[in-house]
N, C-alpha and C positions, 0 to 999 in steps of 0.2 A: 515836221512840216508836211503839209498836204499839197499834192500836185494835181493840177488839172491840165490835161493836154487838149488844146483847142486846135482843131483842123479847119482851115478855111476852105470852102468848097462852093462852086456854082456851076451851072450848066452852060452859061453863056460865054464860053471861051471863043476868042476870035480865030484861033488857029485850029482847034479841034473841038467844035461844039459838042456838048453832051459827054465829054470824056470822063467825067466823074462817075457816070453810071455805065460806062462801056463794059461789056463782058470781059472777065479775066478768069480763065479756068471755068469753074462752075459758079462763080460769084461775079461781083462787079468790082471795079477799081476802088470804090469807096468802102465796100465790104473789107477788102484787103487792108486798106488804111486803118480802119477802126480795129479790126482783129489784131493786127500787128502792133498797134499802139497800146492795146490793152495788155499785151505780153510784157511790157516794160515793168520791171519790179517796182519802180518808184512812182509809177503813175496810178493815181487813185480814181480818177474819172476821165472820161473822154467826152468832149463836147464838139459838135459840128456847128460852125458859124457860116451860114449861107445868106443869100440875099432875100429880100421880100418880093423879088420878081416872080410872077406866077410860073415862069420856066423852072424855078427851083422847087416847086411843090413836090416833085418826086424825091428830092433829096430829103425833105422833111419826112415824107412817108417811109423812106428806107430807115431813117433814124428811129421812127416809131417801131418799125419791125425789129430793129436791133436793140430796142429798149435803151437808147442813149439820148441825152439832151441835144436838142437842136434849137439854135437861136437864129433869128433872121433880122436883117437890117439893110441899110443902103448898099446897093451894088458896088459903088465906088469907094465909099467911106468904110473901108475894111476895119480900120482902127475902132470905129464906133461899134461895129459888130462885136469886137472883142470887149468893148466896154459893157455891152449888153450881156455878154457871156459872163463877165465878172460879177454881175448882179446875181446870176444864177448859181454861183459857186462861192464857197468860203476858202478856196485854196490859197495858200501862201505863195506858191510858185506856179508860173504859167509856162507850159511848153507850147511853142508855136510850130506847127508844120502846115504844109499845104497838101490838099487832097489829091494832088497829082503825083504823089510819091507812094505808090502801093507796096513798094519793097522797102519801105522805111525799116530800119533795123532796131529792134528793141534794146539791144546792147548799147547802141550809139545814143539812144534816148537816155538810158540810164547813165551813161558816161557824161553826157551834157549836164544832167541834173547834179551828179556828183562833183563835176568841175565847178559849177556855180557855188555849191555848198562849201567846198573845201576851203575856199578863200573868201567866201561871203561876197562874191561879185554881184553887181546889180544885173548884169546881162552877160551871157556867153552865147557863142554861135560857132557852128561848124564852118560857116563861110569865112570867118575871120582867120581860120587856119589856112585855107586855100588849097588843101590837098585832097579833099573828099570828092568823090564822084557826085554829079548831080543826081539827086534822088535819095540821098542820105542826109538831107539838110534838116538841121534841128536848131532851134533857138530856145533858150530858157531865160526868163526874165522875172525879177521879183514883182510881186503883185502891185506894191505901192508905186513902183517905177512905171509900170504899164498904165496905172490909173492916172499918174501925172501926165504921161504922154497923151492920153485920151482927152485930158482937159486942156492942155497947153498947145498941142500941135495945131498949126494953122496951115502950113504949106500943103497943097493938095497931094504932093508926093508922099508927105508924112502921114496923111490920112489913108492913102492907098496901100503904102508899104509899112506895115504895122509898127515895126521897131526902128524905122529910120530915124525918128526923132531922138531915140535913145542913143544910138551910136554916133549921131551927129554932135553929141554933147559929152565928149569924154572928160571934159573938165568938171562935169557934174555927176556923171554916172560911171562907175567902174565897169569896164567892158573887157572881155578876154576871149581868146579862141578856145575851142574844144580841140585839144591836140589830137591829131588823126592817128589812129592805130596803124601799124605797119601794113596790115592786110588790106586796109581801106585806102591806101595812098595811090589812087588811080583817078586823078582829076580829068583824065582824057575820056573817061567812060560816062555814059548817061543811062541811068535807070529810072528816070522820071518820065512822066507822060505829058508832053507839051504839044507834040505834033504827031501825025500819023506814023512816021517812022519810029518814034519813041514807043508808041503802043505796040507796034509790031515786034520790037525788041523784047519788051516786057512779056508779051504773050509767048514768044519763043522760049524765053527763060522758064516760064511757068509750065508750058506744055512739055518741054523736053526734059526738065528735071522731075516733072510729075509729082510735085510736092505741094501741099496746101499751105494756106497763109500762116498756120500755127507752127509749122516745122521748117520752113525755109530760112536759112541763115544768110546774113549779108555776105559773109566770107565765101559761102558756096556760090552766090550769085556772081560775085566778081571773078572768082576762079573760073567759073563757067565761061564768062565773056572773054577772059584772057586765053582760055583754051580754044575758043571759037571766034577768032578775029573776024570771020566773015559775018557773024551776027552782030558783033560790036560795031562793025563798019556801017550797018544799016542806017544808024542815026548820027553818025559822026559829024555830019555837016549841019545839024540842027543848031541854030543859035539859041542860047539860053535867054529867057526873059522871066521877069518876076510875074507872078500870077496872083489873082485875087479870088 
């Protein structure tokens, strides 16, 4: 089976505008997302799904520079962006992540893919386990299931939150958690970038560990935050929200 990882990204965040292209080390947040996604053994291609808002033109330009596919569509109908991405790929399995997770862990991506394949689930997610830190979020869905969602979903929430239609229908689709490894069981931590304090935490991690996107391991990141509670505390009061 072939796998396409599709990362949704846009510049128009209400909490932290332009966060996708904020500097992180010597690169940008999106550079980190793409590079780390490509490190997953089971991922065959990476696609960025952004909006057709002119604000997102720089995202498309960065994708050209990185030589990866970029698709564009409605700013709010994120599910339709994924439908457009499916037209561009022949992949059998789709990994969904958001581009505010620059420290996404390739091993967790592979674990999610392996979990779906092992029992031939329609959909698996780290969020269904409930023990992962924010920022290691990964979903894997069978292509045909995502295609069905793109055709049938009507609720605006289901159009904005790409897989909501799928896990709202457990009677139709088999859904399962990606069981969290012991090293990652820190739901109290945030390594995503949703607000300014989040970006500060991620920058502190990257700057103080002095490692680039290809060599930083998720276990190192969480160990660092546990050993430096003063850094982990910077974004502890940020409330999580879904992004598009």
